C-alpha positions as CSV (number, residue, x, y, z in Angstrom):
1,X,7.9,-29.7,6.9
2,X,5.7,-32.8,5.0
3,X,2.4,-34.4,5.4
4,X,-1.2,-35.7,4.7
5,X,-2.6,-32.2,4.3
6,X,0.2,-30.4,2.1
7,X,-0.1,-33.5,-0.2
8,X,-3.5,-32.5,-1.0
9,X,-2.9,-29.1,-1.4
10,X,-0.3,-29.4,-3.7
11,X,-2.5,-31.7,-5.4
12,X,-5.2,-29.4,-5.3
13,X,-3.2,-26.7,-7.0
14,X,-1.7,-29.4,-9.5
15,X,-5.5,-30.0,-11.0
16,X,-6.9,-26.3,-10.7
17,X,-4.3,-25.2,-13.0
18,X,-4.1,-28.3,-14.9
19,X,-8.0,-27.3,-15.6
20,X,-7.1,-23.5,-16.9
21,X,-4.8,-25.1,-18.9
22,X,-7.1,-26.5,-21.2
23,X,-9.7,-23.7,-20.8
24,X,-6.6,-21.8,-22.2
25,X,-7.6,-18.9,-19.9
26,X,-8.4,-17.6,-16.5
27,X,-10.8,-14.7,-15.3
28,X,-9.2,-12.5,-13.0
29,X,-12.3,-12.7,-10.2
30,X,-12.1,-17.0,-10.6
31,X,-7.6,-16.2,-10.3
32,X,-8.3,-13.8,-7.3
33,X,-10.6,-16.4,-5.4
34,X,-8.2,-19.1,-5.9
35,X,-5.3,-17.1,-4.3
36,X,-7.4,-15.8,-1.8
37,X,-8.2,-19.3,-0.7
38,X,-4.4,-21.0,-1.1
39,X,-3.6,-18.1,1.3
40,X,-5.0,-19.3,4.5
41,X,-5.4,-22.8,3.5
42,X,-1.2,-23.2,2.9
43,X,-0.5,-20.9,5.8
44,X,-2.8,-23.1,7.9
45,X,-0.8,-26.5,6.8
46,X,2.5,-24.8,7.4
47,X,3.8,-23.9,3.6
48,X,4.2,-20.3,4.9
49,X,6.4,-19.2,1.7
50,X,3.4,-20.4,-0.6
51,X,0.6,-18.0,1.9
52,X,2.9,-15.3,1.6
53,X,3.2,-15.2,-2.7
54,X,-0.3,-15.7,-2.9
55,X,-0.7,-12.6,-0.7
56,X,1.4,-10.7,-2.5
57,X,-0.1,-11.6,-6.0
58,X,-3.5,-10.8,-4.5
59,X,-2.4,-7.1,-4.1
60,X,-2.1,-7.2,-7.7
61,X,-5.6,-8.4,-8.8
62,X,-9.2,-6.7,-8.0
63,X,-11.8,-9.2,-6.2
64,X,-14.6,-8.2,-9.0
65,X,-12.1,-7.8,-11.6
66,X,-12.9,-8.8,-15.6
67,X,-9.7,-9.5,-17.2
68,X,-9.1,-12.4,-18.4
69,X,-5.5,-13.9,-17.6
70,X,-3.9,-16.3,-20.5
71,X,-1.6,-19.3,-19.5
72,X,1.4,-17.2,-19.4
73,X,0.5,-14.3,-17.1
74,X,-1.4,-16.1,-14.5
75,X,1.6,-19.0,-13.9
76,X,3.6,-15.7,-12.9
77,X,1.1,-14.7,-10.2
78,X,0.9,-18.5,-8.8
79,X,3.2,-19.4,-6.0
80,X,6.0,-21.6,-6.2
81,X,6.2,-24.7,-4.2
82,X,8.6,-27.6,-3.2
83,X,7.0,-31.1,-3.1
84,X,8.1,-32.6,0.1
85,X,10.4,-35.6,1.0
86,X,8.0,-38.8,1.0
87,X,5.1,-37.2,-1.4
88,X,2.4,-39.4,-1.4
89,X,2.9,-41.2,1.4
90,X,1.6,-41.2,5.2
91,X,3.3,-39.1,7.3
92,X,2.0,-39.5,10.8
93,X,4.7,-36.5,12.5
94,X,3.8,-34.2,9.7
95,X,-0.2,-34.5,10.4
96,X,0.6,-33.9,13.9
97,X,2.4,-30.2,13.2
98,X,-0.1,-29.3,10.7
99,X,-2.6,-30.3,13.5
100,X,-1.0,-28.6,16.2
101,X,-0.5,-31.3,18.0
102,X,3.6,-31.2,18.3
103,X,4.9,-32.6,21.3
104,X,7.3,-29.3,22.5
105,X,3.9,-27.0,21.3
106,X,1.9,-28.7,24.2
107,X,4.9,-27.8,26.8
108,X,4.6,-24.5,25.7
109,X,1.2,-24.2,25.8
110,X,1.3,-25.9,29.4
111,X,3.8,-23.4,30.7
112,X,1.2,-20.5,28.7
113,X,-2.0,-21.7,30.8
114,X,-0.5,-21.8,34.4
115,X,-1.5,-18.7,34.9
116,X,-4.9,-17.0,35.0
117,X,-5.6,-14.9,31.5
118,X,-7.2,-11.2,31.8
119,X,-10.2,-11.4,29.7
120,X,-10.8,-7.9,27.7
121,X,-14.0,-6.9,25.8
122,X,-13.3,-4.3,23.3
123,X,-16.3,-2.7,21.8
124,X,-15.1,-0.1,18.9
125,X,-16.7,0.5,15.1
126,X,-12.8,0.6,13.9
127,X,-12.3,-2.1,12.3
128,X,-8.8,-1.3,11.5
129,X,-8.2,-0.2,15.3
130,X,-9.8,-3.6,16.6
131,X,-7.6,-5.5,14.3
132,X,-4.5,-3.8,15.6
133,X,-5.6,-4.2,19.0
134,X,-6.4,-7.4,19.6
135,X,-3.7,-8.7,17.8
136,X,-1.6,-6.8,20.2
137,X,-3.4,-7.5,23.5
138,X,-3.4,-11.2,22.6
139,X,0.4,-10.5,21.8
140,X,1.3,-9.5,25.8
141,X,-1.2,-12.1,26.5
142,X,-4.7,-11.1,27.1
143,X,-7.7,-13.0,25.7
144,X,-9.8,-10.3,23.6
145,X,-13.6,-10.3,22.2
146,X,-14.3,-7.8,19.9
147,X,-17.9,-6.4,18.9
148,X,-18.5,-3.8,16.5
149,X,-21.9,-2.0,17.6
150,X,-22.8,-1.3,21.3
151,X,-26.0,-3.4,21.5
152,X,-23.5,-6.4,21.0
153,X,-21.3,-5.0,23.5
154,X,-23.5,-4.8,26.1
155,X,-24.8,-8.2,25.2
156,X,-21.2,-9.7,25.4
157,X,-20.9,-7.8,28.8
158,X,-23.5,-9.3,30.4
159,X,-22.9,-12.7,29.1
160,X,-19.2,-13.1,29.2
161,X,-18.4,-11.1,32.4
162,X,-14.7,-10.0,31.0
163,X,-11.9,-8.5,33.4
164,X,-11.7,-4.7,31.7
165,X,-13.6,-3.3,28.7
166,X,-12.4,-0.6,26.0
167,X,-15.6,1.4,25.1
168,X,-15.4,3.6,22.0
169,X,-17.7,6.8,23.0
170,X,-17.6,7.1,18.5
171,X,-20.3,4.5,18.0
172,X,-22.9,5.3,16.3
173,X,-25.8,3.6,18.0
174,X,-24.2,4.3,21.5
175,X,-27.0,6.8,21.8
176,X,-25.4,9.5,23.9
177,X,-23.8,8.0,27.3
178,X,-27.1,5.7,27.4
179,X,-25.0,2.6,26.8
180,X,-21.8,3.6,29.2
181,X,-25.0,4.2,31.4
182,X,-25.9,0.5,31.8
183,X,-22.8,-1.2,31.6
184,X,-21.6,0.9,34.7
185,X,-24.6,-0.6,36.5
186,X,-23.1,-4.0,36.3
187,X,-19.3,-2.5,36.4
188,X,-20.4,-0.9,40.1
189,X,-21.6,-4.3,41.2
190,X,-18.7,-6.3,39.7
191,X,-15.8,-3.7,39.9
192,X,-15.3,-3.6,36.1
193,X,-12.6,-0.9,34.9
194,X,-14.2,0.1,31.6
195,X,-12.0,2.7,29.6
196,X,-13.3,4.9,27.4
197,X,-11.6,6.2,23.8
198,X,-12.2,8.5,21.6
199,X,-10.7,10.5,18.4
200,X,-12.4,13.6,19.7
201,X,-12.3,14.2,22.9
202,X,-13.9,17.5,24.4
203,X,-14.1,18.7,28.2
204,X,-18.4,18.1,27.5
205,X,-17.9,14.1,27.0
206,X,-14.9,13.8,29.9
207,X,-17.0,15.7,32.3
208,X,-20.6,13.4,31.0
209,X,-18.2,10.5,31.3
210,X,-17.3,11.1,34.8
211,X,-20.8,12.3,36.5
212,X,-21.9,8.4,35.4
213,X,-18.3,6.9,37.0
214,X,-16.0,6.2,34.2
215,X,-12.1,6.4,35.5
216,X,-10.5,6.9,32.2
217,X,-11.2,8.3,29.4
218,X,-8.2,8.1,27.0
219,X,-7.7,9.8,23.2
220,X,-6.8,7.6,20.2
221,X,-4.3,6.6,19.1
222,X,-3.6,4.7,21.9
223,X,-0.2,4.5,23.1
224,X,1.0,1.3,22.9
225,X,4.4,1.5,25.2
226,X,1.5,3.0,28.0
227,X,-1.4,1.0,27.5
228,X,-0.4,-3.0,28.4
229,X,1.3,-1.6,32.1
230,X,-1.9,0.8,32.2
231,X,-4.6,-2.2,31.8
232,X,-2.3,-4.7,34.0
233,X,-2.6,-1.7,36.7
234,X,-6.3,-1.5,36.4
235,X,-7.0,-5.3,36.7
236,X,-4.5,-5.6,39.4
237,X,-6.3,-2.8,41.4
238,X,-10.0,-4.6,41.1
239,X,-8.2,-8.4,42.1
240,X,-7.3,-6.7,45.0
241,X,-10.4,-5.3,46.4
242,X,-12.5,-7.9,45.0
243,X,-10.1,-10.6,47.4
244,X,-11.1,-7.8,50.2
245,X,-14.8,-8.5,49.9
246,X,-15.7,-11.5,48.9
247,X,-14.5,-13.9,51.7
248,X,-16.8,-15.6,53.7
249,X,-17.0,-13.8,57.4
250,X,-17.5,-16.9,59.6
251,X,-15.1,-19.5,57.2
252,X,-12.5,-17.1,55.5
253,X,-13.4,-19.3,52.3
254,X,-14.5,-17.5,49.6
255,X,-18.4,-16.2,48.9
256,X,-20.9,-17.9,46.7
257,X,-20.8,-15.3,44.6
258,X,-17.1,-16.1,43.5
259,X,-18.4,-19.7,42.0
260,X,-18.8,-19.2,38.8
261,X,-15.8,-16.8,37.9
262,X,-13.5,-19.0,39.6
263,X,-15.0,-21.9,37.0
264,X,-14.1,-19.7,34.5
265,X,-10.9,-18.9,35.7
266,X,-10.1,-22.6,36.0
267,X,-11.6,-23.7,32.8
268,X,-9.6,-20.9,30.8
269,X,-6.0,-22.3,33.4
270,X,-6.8,-25.9,31.8
271,X,-8.8,-25.9,28.9
272,X,-6.3,-24.6,26.6
273,X,-4.7,-28.1,26.5
274,X,-7.0,-31.1,26.2
275,X,-5.2,-33.4,28.1
276,X,-5.7,-31.8,31.1
277,X,-8.9,-31.1,33.5
278,X,-10.3,-29.8,36.3
279,X,-12.3,-30.8,39.6
280,X,-15.4,-29.4,40.9
281,X,-16.2,-30.7,43.9
282,X,-19.3,-30.0,46.3
283,X,-18.9,-31.1,50.3
284,X,-21.5,-31.0,52.7
285,X,-20.9,-32.1,56.4
286,X,-23.2,-34.9,57.2
287,X,-25.9,-34.4,59.8
288,X,-24.9,-30.8,60.7
289,X,-28.5,-30.0,61.6
290,X,-28.2,-32.8,64.5
291,X,-25.1,-31.3,65.6
292,X,-26.7,-27.6,65.5
293,X,-29.8,-29.1,67.5
294,X,-27.8,-31.7,69.8
295,X,-24.8,-28.7,70.9
296,X,-25.7,-25.5,69.7
297,X,-25.4,-23.2,66.8
298,X,-22.1,-21.6,68.4
299,X,-20.5,-24.8,68.4
300,X,-22.3,-25.7,64.9
301,X,-20.1,-22.2,63.5
302,X,-16.8,-23.7,65.2
303,X,-17.4,-26.8,63.1
304,X,-17.5,-24.8,59.9
305,X,-14.6,-22.3,61.3
306,X,-12.0,-25.9,61.6
307,X,-13.7,-27.4,58.6
308,X,-12.4,-24.2,56.0
309,X,-9.6,-23.5,58.6
310,X,-8.4,-27.0,58.3
311,X,-9.0,-27.2,54.2
312,X,-7.3,-23.9,53.2
313,X,-4.0,-25.3,55.6
314,X,-3.9,-28.6,53.1
315,X,-4.6,-27.0,50.0
316,X,-2.5,-26.1,47.2
317,X,-2.5,-22.2,46.6
318,X,-4.4,-22.8,42.9
319,X,-7.6,-24.7,44.8
320,X,-10.3,-22.4,45.7
321,X,-12.8,-23.5,48.4
322,X,-16.0,-21.8,48.0
323,X,-19.1,-21.6,51.0
324,X,-22.2,-22.1,49.1
325,X,-24.5,-22.5,51.5
326,X,-25.0,-23.3,54.9
327,X,-22.9,-26.5,55.6
328,X,-22.1,-26.7,52.3
329,X,-18.9,-25.8,50.5
330,X,-17.7,-25.9,46.8
331,X,-13.9,-26.7,45.9
332,X,-12.4,-26.2,43.0
333,X,-8.9,-28.1,41.7
334,X,-7.5,-27.2,38.7
335,X,-5.7,-29.1,36.4
336,X,-6.6,-32.3,38.7
337,X,-8.1,-36.0,37.6
338,X,-10.7,-37.5,38.9
339,X,-8.0,-39.8,41.1
340,X,-6.3,-36.8,42.0
341,X,-8.8,-34.7,43.8
342,X,-10.2,-37.9,45.2
343,X,-7.0,-38.9,47.0
344,X,-6.6,-34.5,48.2
345,X,-10.0,-34.9,49.9
346,X,-10.0,-38.5,51.7
347,X,-6.2,-37.2,53.0
348,X,-8.6,-34.5,54.3
349,X,-11.6,-36.4,55.7
350,X,-9.1,-38.7,57.2
351,X,-7.8,-35.4,59.2
352,X,-10.7,-33.7,59.7
353,X,-13.1,-36.6,60.6
354,X,-10.4,-37.7,63.3
355,X,-10.5,-34.5,65.2
356,X,-12.2,-34.2,68.3
357,X,-14.6,-31.3,69.1
358,X,-15.4,-31.1,72.8
359,X,-18.7,-29.5,74.4
360,X,-20.9,-29.8,77.6
361,X,-22.7,-32.6,76.0
362,X,-19.6,-34.9,75.5
363,X,-17.1,-34.7,72.4
364,X,-17.9,-35.5,68.6
365,X,-16.5,-36.1,65.4
366,X,-17.8,-34.9,62.1
367,X,-17.6,-36.6,58.4
368,X,-18.7,-35.0,55.2
369,X,-19.9,-36.6,52.1
370,X,-18.5,-35.4,48.7
371,X,-19.4,-35.3,44.9
372,X,-17.6,-34.7,41.7
373,X,-17.2,-33.2,38.6
374,X,-14.4,-34.0,36.7
375,X,-14.2,-31.4,33.0
376,X,-12.2,-30.1,30.4
377,X,-13.0,-27.5,28.1
378,X,-15.9,-25.2,27.8
379,X,-19.6,-26.4,30.2
380,X,-21.5,-23.8,32.1
381,X,-21.0,-23.2,35.7
382,X,-24.5,-24.0,36.2
383,X,-24.2,-27.4,34.4
384,X,-21.1,-28.2,36.5
385,X,-22.8,-27.5,39.6
386,X,-25.9,-29.5,38.5
387,X,-23.5,-32.6,37.8
388,X,-21.2,-32.4,41.3
389,X,-24.8,-31.6,43.0
390,X,-25.8,-34.8,41.4
391,X,-23.2,-37.1,42.8
392,X,-23.1,-35.5,45.9
393,X,-26.7,-36.5,46.4
394,X,-25.6,-40.1,45.2
395,X,-23.0,-40.1,47.7
396,X,-25.3,-39.1,50.8
397,X,-27.2,-42.0,49.4
398,X,-24.7,-44.4,49.6
399,X,-24.5,-43.7,53.3
400,X,-22.5,-40.7,53.4
401,X,-18.5,-39.8,54.8
402,X,-17.9,-41.2,51.0
403,X,-17.1,-39.5,48.0
404,X,-19.0,-40.4,44.3
405,X,-17.9,-39.2,41.0
406,X,-20.3,-37.5,38.4
407,X,-18.8,-41.0,36.2
408,X,-20.4,-42.3,33.5
409,X,-23.5,-44.6,35.6
410,X,-24.8,-41.3,36.4
411,X,-24.4,-39.5,33.5
412,X,-26.5,-42.1,32.0
413,X,-29.5,-41.5,34.1
414,X,-29.1,-37.5,33.2
415,X,-30.3,-36.1,29.3
416,X,-26.7,-35.5,27.9
417,X,-26.9,-32.9,24.9
418,X,-25.3,-33.4,22.0
419,X,-23.5,-30.4,20.4
420,X,-23.4,-30.0,16.9
421,X,-20.4,-28.3,15.1
422,X,-21.1,-27.6,10.7
423,X,-17.8,-26.5,8.8
424,X,-19.0,-24.6,5.5
425,X,-16.2,-24.2,3.4
426,X,-15.2,-24.5,-0.2
427,X,-11.7,-26.1,0.7
428,X,-11.9,-29.6,1.1
429,X,-8.5,-29.6,3.1
430,X,-10.1,-26.9,5.5
431,X,-13.0,-29.5,5.9
432,X,-11.0,-32.3,6.3
433,X,-8.5,-31.0,8.9
434,X,-11.6,-29.7,11.3
435,X,-13.5,-32.6,11.0
436,X,-10.6,-34.9,11.5
437,X,-9.8,-33.4,14.3
438,X,-12.9,-32.7,16.4
439,X,-14.1,-36.7,15.7
440,X,-11.0,-37.9,17.3
441,X,-11.4,-35.2,19.7
442,X,-14.9,-36.4,20.5
443,X,-16.1,-33.7,22.2
444,X,-16.8,-29.8,22.7
445,X,-16.4,-29.0,26.8
446,X,-17.4,-31.8,28.4
447,X,-20.4,-32.6,25.6
448,X,-20.2,-35.3,22.9
449,X,-20.2,-33.7,19.6
450,X,-21.5,-34.3,16.0
451,X,-19.6,-32.9,13.2
452,X,-21.3,-32.3,9.5
453,X,-19.1,-30.6,7.0
454,X,-20.5,-28.7,3.4
455,X,-18.9,-27.5,0.5
456,X,-20.9,-24.5,-0.2
457,X,-23.7,-22.2,1.5
458,X,-26.3,-23.2,-0.6
459,X,-25.8,-27.0,0.2
460,X,-25.8,-26.2,4.1
461,X,-28.8,-23.8,4.1
462,X,-30.9,-26.2,2.5
463,X,-29.2,-29.4,4.0
464,X,-31.9,-30.5,6.3
465,X,-29.3,-30.3,9.3
466,X,-31.2,-28.0,11.9
467,X,-33.2,-29.3,15.0
468,X,-34.6,-27.1,17.4
469,X,-33.8,-27.4,20.6
470,X,-29.9,-28.7,19.6
471,X,-27.0,-26.3,20.6
472,X,-25.0,-25.7,16.9
473,X,-21.6,-23.8,16.3
474,X,-21.1,-22.7,12.4
475,X,-17.4,-22.1,11.2
476,X,-18.4,-20.0,8.6
477,X,-16.0,-19.4,5.1
478,X,-16.1,-15.6,4.3
479,X,-15.6,-16.4,0.3
480,X,-17.5,-19.4,-1.2
481,X,-18.6,-20.1,-5.1
482,X,-22.5,-20.2,-5.2
483,X,-23.4,-18.0,-2.5
484,X,-21.6,-15.7,-0.3
485,X,-20.4,-16.3,3.3
486,X,-21.9,-12.9,4.4
487,X,-25.6,-13.8,2.3
488,X,-25.4,-17.6,4.3
489,X,-24.9,-15.6,7.5
490,X,-27.8,-13.4,7.0
491,X,-29.9,-16.2,6.0
492,X,-29.2,-17.8,8.9
493,X,-30.0,-15.4,11.4
494,X,-32.7,-14.6,10.1
495,X,-34.4,-18.1,9.8
496,X,-32.7,-19.2,12.7
497,X,-32.2,-16.3,15.0
498,X,-29.7,-15.9,17.2
499,X,-30.7,-18.8,20.1
500,X,-28.4,-22.0,20.2
501,X,-26.8,-21.0,17.4
502,X,-23.1,-19.7,17.4
503,X,-21.1,-18.5,14.2
504,X,-17.7,-17.4,13.7
505,X,-16.4,-16.7,10.3
506,X,-13.1,-17.9,8.8
507,X,-11.7,-15.0,6.3
508,X,-8.3,-15.0,5.3
509,X,-8.6,-11.1,5.1
510,X,-7.6,-9.0,8.0
511,X,-9.1,-5.4,9.0
512,X,-11.3,-4.6,6.1
513,X,-15.2,-4.2,6.1
514,X,-15.7,-8.1,5.6
515,X,-15.1,-8.4,9.4
516,X,-16.7,-5.3,10.2
517,X,-20.0,-6.7,7.8
518,X,-20.1,-9.8,9.5
519,X,-19.8,-9.2,13.1
520,X,-22.6,-6.3,12.4
521,X,-25.0,-8.8,10.6
522,X,-24.7,-11.7,13.7
523,X,-21.2,-13.3,13.5
524,X,-20.4,-14.2,17.0
525,X,-16.7,-14.2,16.0
526,X,-14.1,-14.4,13.3
527,X,-10.9,-16.3,12.7
528,X,-8.2,-15.2,10.8
529,X,-6.6,-17.9,8.4
530,X,-3.7,-19.3,8.1
531,X,-5.1,-21.1,12.0
532,X,-3.8,-23.7,14.4
533,X,-6.7,-26.4,14.6
534,X,-5.9,-26.4,18.5
535,X,-6.1,-22.9,18.8
536,X,-9.4,-23.1,16.8
537,X,-10.5,-25.6,19.1
538,X,-9.5,-23.9,22.2
539,X,-11.2,-20.9,21.0
540,X,-14.6,-22.9,20.3
541,X,-14.5,-24.3,23.9
542,X,-14.5,-20.5,25.7
543,X,-17.2,-19.4,23.1
544,X,-19.8,-22.1,24.0
545,X,-18.3,-21.6,27.7
546,X,-19.6,-18.1,28.1
547,X,-22.6,-18.4,25.3
548,X,-24.5,-21.5,26.4
549,X,-26.4,-21.9,28.9
């Protein structure tokens, strides 16, 4: 594979080794850090052999070792590589592949998100267990988020409303079953399955857990042959019960309580692919109060029932109709553009408005107004509703019986909030890849984005980038010169706290103390190098959707 970023990496390797030749030797610590960075970066840009060779060499070194390597020694530890064809030339196809933008990959991704992906939260202090289960479950098409403390797990549970929880009883700050009891309060309302796991199960623990309402208590290690169908079974049972209790009795539409969940599902469904969008539309029956006052409330109920019945008969299976309140409905059109949604709403408008309602006071027709919001990626449900409702207001101002987009004219009257993405990594190649991708993308979710990069933690902390009230996403490399990523993380949390600041650690290590320390010290997520840039963007979208109100 050729490409701009491979050329940059090869140039960096040559420059570094030339410096070592001039110096005559290199310390074990410096060699370890170089290979650690090379392992992640090479894998990210598609040089898999180089990444694997770097990892093999790392296993022969100590991170804080003091040995001095002469040229003949360090050369044996360096990965070998072949310069790509056209080295020194711009290769657009290669750049697209590096960024994860292959046409065939886009098609595969589209197929992968065509169905809803269950979202699982794992609360467990054992990082080996977390890493293994996260990888295993994601390979089986689950979306997984993790927490290494009970406090963080409880916070994520309330913020993100997962479909299922896997919770260890062995976490030190579990405080007996107090945290489980707090989780069960929400679980009873949301019907969220909670699976307790422990390496030391006793009858006493089982009885206490069952008395709190927990249905499943499993011993570790988990049986990988059983756990996937077991989880699917629990999520299926939950969804079956929810479908029986979440419909509005009068109209058959979904209840308002379902709206946030359905918006999140639509976002997960289409947000993975940048070219895909979805549309939320708020519909309001025109002059409905006059219908009740003139023809009576039973006739008004008949209008509502027919409105929902006709829409449910015409919609696609994936479209959702929610009764928002009174005569107002919300409609979610997944994988749909403004134009497509407008065409469907107009076809429904023509059919519904042509229906003649009969009464002892004469016949009448009913129309409706619609406000539309098209979105892709992460955007909070509250903001979606406010935007679509604003468009609905303009539709009524225009005389009703029409559809209005929440377009740029409306956006100019709203103070759109700009998000700031900061990449802190000593590897210039990683910084440039992420910066290029997000600047070309232009947005995170539906919000505009500003990108900053820093080559080390000290410059970042002293960079004067922070503005109170803004929302920030920081991608922080775990291993850097001058100041380690963990130390930068601690400084960030001490100085700015948790509000409006998401931090994701970038690391080439798996299942070691670095991940556990980062999560326990305030990191919101971690990403393993090498990574696919498009997957990083999608993951950031989902995080902001769930966290930023």
